[in-house]
ZADREN-938986 format. One record per residue (C-alpha): residue number from 1; x, y, z; residue in one letter. Coordinates in nm, 4 decimals. Layout:
FIKE,NUM,X,Y,Z,A
...
***
This chain:
FIKE,1,1.4447,5.8519,-1.3970,M
FIKE,2,1.0647,5.8747,-1.4201,R
FIKE,3,1.0724,5.7961,-1.7922,T
FIKE,4,1.2794,5.4853,-1.7255,A
FIKE,5,1.0325,5.3734,-1.4614,L
FIKE,6,0.7401,5.4197,-1.6993,R
FIKE,7,0.9249,5.2007,-1.9522,T
FIKE,8,0.9672,4.9343,-1.6901,T
FIKE,9,0.5961,4.9530,-1.6127,L
FIKE,10,0.5022,4.8546,-1.9684,T
FIKE,11,0.5631,4.4982,-1.8580,F
FIKE,12,0.5555,4.5424,-1.4820,L
FIKE,13,0.2579,4.7176,-1.3249,A
FIKE,14,0.2905,4.5615,-0.9862,L
FIKE,15,0.5971,4.3901,-0.8493,V
FIKE,16,0.6810,4.1942,-0.5394,G
FIKE,17,0.9830,4.0176,-0.4033,T
FIKE,18,1.0959,3.6550,-0.4120,A
FIKE,19,1.2345,3.4685,-0.1168,T
FIKE,20,1.4644,3.1747,-0.0877,A
FIKE,21,1.3289,2.8417,0.0288,S
FIKE,22,1.3611,2.7353,0.3882,V
FIKE,23,1.5746,2.4360,0.4743,V
FIKE,24,1.5958,2.2912,0.8244,T
FIKE,25,1.8128,2.0202,0.9680,A
FIKE,26,1.6533,1.6927,1.0709,T
FIKE,27,1.5946,1.6155,1.4354,A
FIKE,28,1.8239,1.3177,1.4023,A
FIKE,29,2.1096,1.5383,1.2854,G
FIKE,30,2.0619,1.7754,1.5785,A
FIKE,31,2.0479,1.4892,1.8238,A
FIKE,32,2.3802,1.3494,1.7121,T
FIKE,33,2.5498,1.6887,1.7379,G
FIKE,34,2.6038,1.7114,1.3624,A
FIKE,35,2.6053,2.0495,1.1923,A
FIKE,36,2.2596,2.1985,1.1486,S
FIKE,37,2.1586,2.4655,0.9016,S
FIKE,38,1.8703,2.6892,0.7982,T
FIKE,39,1.8292,2.9333,0.5109,S
FIKE,40,1.5673,3.1923,0.4259,S
FIKE,41,1.5391,3.5238,0.2411,A
FIKE,42,1.9053,3.5519,0.1417,C
FIKE,43,2.0337,3.4600,0.4880,V
FIKE,44,2.1687,3.1095,0.5546,A
FIKE,45,2.2950,2.9765,0.8870,T
FIKE,46,2.4795,2.6687,1.0034,K
FIKE,47,2.5924,2.5652,1.3509,T
FIKE,48,2.9014,2.3436,1.3753,I
FIKE,49,3.1123,2.2031,1.6614,P
FIKE,50,3.4065,2.4154,1.7706,S
FIKE,51,3.7584,2.2762,1.7909,V
FIKE,52,3.7309,2.3685,2.1590,F
FIKE,53,3.5409,2.0775,2.3169,G
FIKE,54,3.1803,2.1552,2.4110,G
FIKE,55,3.1755,2.4883,2.2281,W
FIKE,56,3.0039,2.5689,1.8979,K
FIKE,57,3.0389,2.8089,1.6064,V
FIKE,58,2.7400,2.9754,1.4423,K
FIKE,59,2.8036,3.0529,1.0747,L
FIKE,60,2.5845,3.3123,0.9025,V
FIKE,61,2.5983,3.3863,0.5304,N
FIKE,62,2.4014,3.7023,0.4526,S
FIKE,63,2.3574,3.8737,0.1178,A
FIKE,64,2.3159,4.2000,0.3068,D
FIKE,65,2.6304,4.1881,0.5211,S
FIKE,66,2.8505,3.9010,0.4057,G
FIKE,67,2.9739,3.6042,0.6073,A
FIKE,68,3.0155,3.6067,0.9846,S
FIKE,69,3.1020,3.3478,1.2488,A
FIKE,70,3.0369,3.3557,1.6240,K
FIKE,71,3.2268,3.1358,1.8677,L
FIKE,72,2.9868,3.0262,2.1439,L
FIKE,73,3.0824,2.8722,2.4773,D
FIKE,74,2.8924,2.5868,2.6444,E
FIKE,75,2.6331,2.8353,2.7744,R
FIKE,76,2.5793,2.9913,2.4354,G
FIKE,77,2.7630,3.3126,2.5206,H
FIKE,78,2.9532,3.4818,2.2378,V
FIKE,79,3.3279,3.4548,2.2925,V
FIKE,80,3.4394,3.6062,1.9619,S
FIKE,81,3.3070,3.7169,1.6241,T
FIKE,82,3.4695,3.7397,1.2824,V
FIKE,83,3.2994,3.9187,0.9939,D
FIKE,84,3.3730,4.1749,0.7229,Q
FIKE,85,3.5030,4.4172,0.9885,S
FIKE,86,3.7529,4.1635,1.1225,R
FIKE,87,3.8128,3.8515,0.9170,T
FIKE,88,4.0817,3.6972,1.1427,V
FIKE,89,4.0964,3.6451,1.5206,D
FIKE,90,4.4317,3.4798,1.5796,S
FIKE,91,4.3879,3.4644,1.9564,A
FIKE,92,4.0773,3.2455,1.9287,N
FIKE,93,4.1769,3.0641,1.6097,G
FIKE,94,3.9036,3.1992,1.3814,L
FIKE,95,3.9143,3.3318,1.0268,R
FIKE,96,3.6987,3.3812,0.7158,I
FIKE,97,3.8287,3.3783,0.3615,T
FIKE,98,3.6135,3.5356,0.0897,G
FIKE,99,3.3923,3.7136,0.3434,V
FIKE,100,3.1943,3.8959,0.0706,L
FIKE,101,3.2270,3.6289,-0.1975,S
FIKE,102,2.9646,3.3821,-0.3202,A
FIKE,103,3.1455,3.0963,-0.1440,K
FIKE,104,3.3055,3.2110,0.1843,P
FIKE,105,3.5012,2.9592,0.3919,V
FIKE,106,3.5371,2.9473,0.7705,F
FIKE,107,3.8614,2.8293,0.9291,G
FIKE,108,3.9311,2.7382,1.2909,Q
FIKE,109,4.2155,2.5894,1.4948,R
FIKE,110,4.2886,2.5384,1.8631,S
FIKE,111,4.6568,2.6358,1.8485,E
FIKE,112,4.8663,2.8870,1.6546,G
FIKE,113,5.1952,2.8479,1.4757,G
FIKE,114,5.2008,2.5819,1.2079,S
FIKE,115,4.8781,2.4138,1.3263,T
FIKE,116,4.6615,2.3579,1.0161,P
FIKE,117,4.3257,2.5295,0.9834,W
FIKE,118,4.0108,2.3171,0.9783,K
FIKE,119,3.7972,2.4549,0.6970,S
FIKE,120,3.4170,2.4574,0.6674,T
FIKE,121,3.2223,2.6087,0.3790,A
FIKE,122,2.9489,2.8536,0.4699,F
FIKE,123,2.5971,2.7538,0.3634,P
FIKE,124,2.5435,2.8604,0.0020,V
FIKE,125,2.2894,3.1245,-0.0955,L
FIKE,126,2.0693,3.0948,-0.4037,S
FIKE,127,2.1719,3.2541,-0.7338,A
FIKE,128,1.9356,3.5474,-0.6774,D
FIKE,129,2.1086,3.6185,-0.3462,C
FIKE,130,2.4603,3.6644,-0.4800,T
FIKE,131,2.6255,3.9195,-0.7039,Q
FIKE,132,2.7181,3.7441,-1.0264,S
FIKE,133,2.6968,4.0088,-1.2981,G
FIKE,134,2.9165,4.2792,-1.4487,K
FIKE,135,2.9661,4.6049,-1.2592,L
FIKE,136,2.8064,4.8767,-1.4755,V
FIKE,137,2.8105,5.1801,-1.2472,R
FIKE,138,2.8560,5.3069,-0.8934,T
FIKE,139,2.6083,5.5522,-0.7390,M
FIKE,140,2.7069,5.7949,-0.4644,R
FIKE,141,2.4031,5.8236,-0.2356,L
FIKE,142,2.5580,6.0463,0.0316,D
FIKE,143,2.8970,6.1239,0.1830,S
FIKE,144,2.9407,5.7750,0.3251,R
FIKE,145,2.6973,5.5601,0.1225,T
FIKE,146,2.7326,5.4215,-0.2288,S
FIKE,147,2.5668,5.1523,-0.4384,A
FIKE,148,2.7299,4.9281,-0.6975,Q
FIKE,149,2.4961,4.8218,-0.9794,I
FIKE,150,2.5630,4.4889,-1.1546,F
FIKE,151,2.4110,4.3626,-1.4804,K
FIKE,152,2.3403,3.9893,-1.4852,V
FIKE,153,2.1286,3.9957,-1.8024,S
FIKE,154,1.9057,4.2336,-1.9981,A
FIKE,155,1.6249,4.1993,-1.7417,S
FIKE,156,1.8257,4.1068,-1.4331,H
FIKE,157,2.0238,4.3537,-1.2237,Y
FIKE,158,2.1645,4.3415,-0.8728,Q
FIKE,159,2.3030,4.6035,-0.6371,A
FIKE,160,2.5210,4.6158,-0.3281,R
FIKE,161,2.4998,4.9094,-0.0908,V
FIKE,162,2.8024,5.0112,0.1140,Y
FIKE,163,2.8232,5.2488,0.4100,Q
FIKE,164,3.1686,5.3595,0.5249,S
FIKE,165,3.3156,5.0726,0.3240,G
FIKE,166,3.0928,4.8013,0.4742,K
FIKE,167,2.8302,4.6039,0.2840,L
FIKE,168,2.4901,4.6813,0.4385,V
FIKE,169,2.2297,4.5809,0.1793,R
FIKE,170,2.1872,4.3579,-0.1260,F
FIKE,171,1.9174,4.4048,-0.3911,I
FIKE,172,1.8081,4.1626,-0.6619,D
FIKE,173,1.5813,4.2747,-0.9462,A
FIKE,174,1.4953,3.9781,-1.1658,H
FIKE,175,1.1613,4.0096,-1.3443,G
FIKE,176,1.0428,4.2424,-1.0670,R
FIKE,177,1.1837,4.5382,-0.8787,A
FIKE,178,1.3916,4.4955,-0.5669,G
FIKE,179,1.4483,4.7446,-0.2871,A
FIKE,180,1.6447,4.8235,0.0262,A
FIKE,181,1.5683,5.0427,0.3261,L
FIKE,182,1.8622,5.1648,0.5343,F
FIKE,183,1.8673,5.4575,0.7736,G
FIKE,184,1.6433,5.7293,0.6302,S
FIKE,185,1.6972,5.6213,0.2689,R
FIKE,186,1.5053,5.3920,0.0323,T
FIKE,187,1.6576,5.2562,-0.2885,L
FIKE,188,1.4583,5.0765,-0.5601,V
FIKE,189,1.6297,4.8827,-0.8384,L
FIKE,190,1.4287,4.7907,-1.1477,N
FIKE,191,1.4938,4.4843,-1.3684,P
FIKE,192,1.6240,4.7131,-1.6461,D
FIKE,193,1.8891,4.8601,-1.4148,G
FIKE,194,1.7191,5.1955,-1.3522,T
FIKE,195,1.6976,5.3162,-0.9938,T
FIKE,196,1.4831,5.5436,-0.7788,V
FIKE,197,1.6031,5.6656,-0.4402,T
FIKE,198,1.4712,5.9027,-0.1764,W
FIKE,199,1.5067,5.9953,0.1895,T
FIKE,200,1.2383,6.0133,0.4563,G
FIKE,201,0.8710,5.9657,0.3686,A
FIKE,202,0.8332,5.6453,0.5681,K
FIKE,203,0.6879,5.5045,0.8879,T
FIKE,204,0.8776,5.3614,1.1814,A
FIKE,205,0.9362,4.9874,1.2026,A
FIKE,206,0.6506,4.7662,1.3279,N
FIKE,207,0.3783,5.0243,1.2548,P
FIKE,208,0.0119,4.9967,1.3411,R
FIKE,209,-0.1878,4.7813,1.1038,L
FIKE,210,-0.4428,4.9590,0.8916,G
FIKE,211,-0.4654,5.2242,0.6206,R
FIKE,212,-0.2082,5.4948,0.5399,Y
FIKE,213,-0.2430,5.7906,0.3031,K
FIKE,214,0.0442,5.9023,0.0788,L
FIKE,215,0.1192,6.2547,-0.0442,A
FIKE,216,-0.0987,6.2168,-0.3550,N
FIKE,217,-0.3952,6.0640,-0.1717,G
FIKE,218,-0.3133,5.7044,-0.2619,A
FIKE,219,-0.3860,5.4620,0.0216,V
FIKE,220,-0.1761,5.1722,0.1426,V
FIKE,221,-0.3228,4.9135,0.3775,K
FIKE,222,-0.0731,4.7310,0.5999,I
FIKE,223,-0.1734,4.3813,0.7080,V
FIKE,224,0.0020,4.0969,0.8832,K
FIKE,225,-0.0353,3.7242,0.8275,R
FIKE,226,0.1593,3.4480,1.0012,A
FIKE,227,0.4015,3.7094,1.1320,G
FIKE,228,0.4730,3.8559,0.7858,V
FIKE,229,0.3808,4.2129,0.6915,Y
FIKE,230,0.1949,4.2824,0.3687,G
FIKE,231,0.0861,4.5977,0.1864,A
FIKE,232,-0.2043,4.6664,-0.0483,Q
FIKE,233,-0.1862,4.9774,-0.2659,L
FIKE,234,-0.4965,5.1630,-0.3876,T
FIKE,235,-0.4557,5.4428,-0.6451,T
FIKE,236,-0.6655,5.5961,-0.9214,G
FIKE,237,-0.5878,5.2807,-1.1206,H
FIKE,238,-0.7602,5.0573,-0.8660,G
FIKE,239,-0.6622,4.8288,-0.5796,T
FIKE,240,-0.3675,4.5958,-0.6294,F
FIKE,241,-0.3261,4.2547,-0.4605,P
FIKE,242,-0.1509,4.2360,-0.1241,V
FIKE,243,0.2274,4.1948,-0.1537,E
FIKE,244,0.4040,4.0394,0.1459,Y
FIKE,245,0.7563,4.1337,0.2512,A
FIKE,246,0.8749,3.7892,0.3482,K
FIKE,247,1.2360,3.8374,0.4479,G
FIKE,248,1.3029,4.1084,0.1901,R
FIKE,249,1.1203,4.4296,0.0943,P
FIKE,250,0.8273,4.4194,-0.1463,S
FIKE,251,0.7648,4.6864,-0.4104,V
FIKE,252,0.4398,4.8165,-0.5596,Q
FIKE,253,0.4133,5.0931,-0.8172,Q
FIKE,254,0.2019,5.2615,-1.0782,D
FIKE,255,0.2897,5.5582,-1.3017,D
FIKE,256,0.3227,5.8134,-1.0177,V
FIKE,257,0.3261,5.6132,-0.6933,T
FIKE,258,0.6022,5.3918,-0.5590,L
FIKE,259,0.5680,5.1975,-0.2335,V
FIKE,260,0.8238,4.9839,-0.0522,V
FIKE,261,0.7387,4.7659,0.2469,L
FIKE,262,1.0228,4.6343,0.4610,G
FIKE,263,1.0237,4.2967,0.6310,A
FIKE,264,0.9884,4.4790,0.9657,D
FIKE,265,0.6743,4.6593,0.8454,G
FIKE,266,0.8429,4.9884,0.7594,T
FIKE,267,0.6378,5.1571,0.4857,L
FIKE,268,0.8179,5.3969,0.2515,S
FIKE,269,0.6386,5.5880,-0.0223,G
FIKE,270,0.7471,5.8091,-0.3110,Y
FIKE,271,0.5143,6.0214,-0.5235,V
FIKE,272,0.6416,6.1853,-0.8416,Y
FIKE,273,0.5830,6.5596,-0.8604,G
FIKE,274,0.4870,6.5951,-0.4932,K
FIKE,275,0.6676,6.7044,-0.1785,A
FIKE,276,0.7587,6.3804,-0.0030,Q
FIKE,277,0.5848,6.3268,0.3309,K
FIKE,278,0.5639,6.0275,0.5689,P
FIKE,279,0.2514,5.8139,0.5210,P
FIKE,280,-0.0349,5.9359,0.7411,V
FIKE,281,-0.2236,5.6775,0.9466,Y
FIKE,282,-0.5977,5.6784,0.8725,L
FIKE,283,-0.7057,5.3958,1.1020,G
FIKE,284,-0.8043,5.0348,1.0632,A
***
């Protein structure tokens, strides 16, 4: 595993994460009651009118958890939800086809029986936010968690993480490493398809800003700009530029140190050849 990582580092000494562009509906569209949509960091949303007058449906297409739809009443209260756990709600006339596909479709109707479904496509995610390669292996991470690794090209791999049969995380590694933090575990996927995974050795979400020491003495400084967390790694090789975790985790690494910063500020570190310990806060 370490040898594979060193190979990756011959062309990748420091890696970050890419984010999708942000698209917002125009004020005119919102004023007329037309569907509005936003997309960012592998999550895209769209709000459409419900077939029940005065109600709305919020559609969410997430690389991490698949498609979901919430039926909202006139006060914005959630009446019903369909997602990968329940793709059809016959009582409220809701359904999703292709809930974990690249192009899920939402269907709704106000009556049962032979009443036709009114279909609406979910907002589409970018190519780097959807699994489109060939399944090359499945990793068992623990008794209820596994990861499927897909090869898109020689330097482009993707992974989907499942817990108890449900999709919980998506990772894209295209020209730079990608990562996922879930529960106590961290998983890093490199562009050559190699992986590194560990448990523990991380801070809580929304940590204090400032400097943290890792098990080998390396220091990571956590900063925040415009509401986005960033991390700057300093090792015996020097100080690397700040990498921001805008929507998805960022990754920084040298030959013995591997650092993942989550979008919520969670800092996870792995040091080869050392007992793994949570980062220790040193102060501002």
